[in-house]
N, C-alpha and C positions, 0 to 999 in steps of 0.2 A: 572210555579210554581217558587218561592223561599220558601228554607227552610234555615232557622234562615241567612240570608244572602247571601247565597248563587245560584245562579241562575242555572235552567237545563235547558239543551237543550230539545227542542220537544220531539226529539227520544229519548232520556234517559229516560222526563217524561212517555212514551207512555208503555215501556219497564223494567220499575219500579220493576215492580210484580214479572217479570222472574226473574233479576238479583237477587233480594231476596231468590231464591228459590236455586240459583247457591253454592253448597260447596266452597269453597276457601284453596286450599290447599297449606302452607308454605313449601319450602324446602328448609332445612338447609345448604349449603352447608360449606366440608371444607377448609380452608386457602389456600391447595394447597396437592398436589399429597403427596401419602404417608403417610396420618393425619393417615384414617380409612380406614380397608380392609371388605369389609364384603362379609361372608362365607355362603353359603347355597346348599343343592342339589336337583335335581327334577330327577320324577319318570317318563319316556315317553318310548315309542318307538321311540327312538335316529336313531338309521338305519333300516327305513323302509325293506329293502329286508330281513332281519333276523327275521323278527314280530315278535321279543320280546321284554320285555321290558329292561333296563338299566337304571343305575344313571349316572347321570351326575354331579361330584362336582365341582361348580366353586367359586373363590374370586377375587374380583374385586375390584379395587379401587374407593374409593365412589366421589375424586374428578376429577378425566380425563373418570371415567367408563372404562378405561382400564382391559379387563379380565389379571389379573397376576397368576393367579393359576387354573389348572381344571384336573379333572380325567376323563376318562371315564369306567367306570364298570360294572360289570352283577350285583352283590347287595355289599351296602354301608355298609362298618362297619365303627368302631370309627377308629382303623388302617390308612384304606385307609383317613381318615379327615385328621388323624396327619401326612401322607407322604405328602398329599395335602398344607398342613400348612407349614412344616418344606421345601417344596421342592421353594413355595413361596420366601419364609425368607430369604433362600440362596440367591434365584437370585434378589428380589428385597430390602432386607433390613426387619427389623420390622419394623413394625408402631404405629404408639401411640395409638391408638388403635382397635380394630381384634371384628368385630359386627356378633357374629352366630345368 
C-alpha cells in the first residue's frame, strides 16, 4: 500500500482500521520539578479496619509525580486544604502554578 509516497508495512495495512479508532493522548510535561503542583481530594474507605469513609487530600508534583503534600481526615474542609497547601509550600517552596 502506498499513501502519498509513503510505504506502509503489511501489518500496519491490515490493522490500520484499528489504529484509527484509538484515541491518542498527549501529556504535556513541565520542564522540571516545582513548576506545577496538582492538588485534589478522594473520599474512600482508606482504612479498611475502620470501615468508615475518610478524605485523603493529596498534592503532587506534576514533573516527578512525587507526593509533596498529604492529609487524611474524617471530613474535608476548606481549612484542611489550606493547611495542606501551607505545609507543602513550607516544605517544598512555592510552585510556579498550583492546579486544584
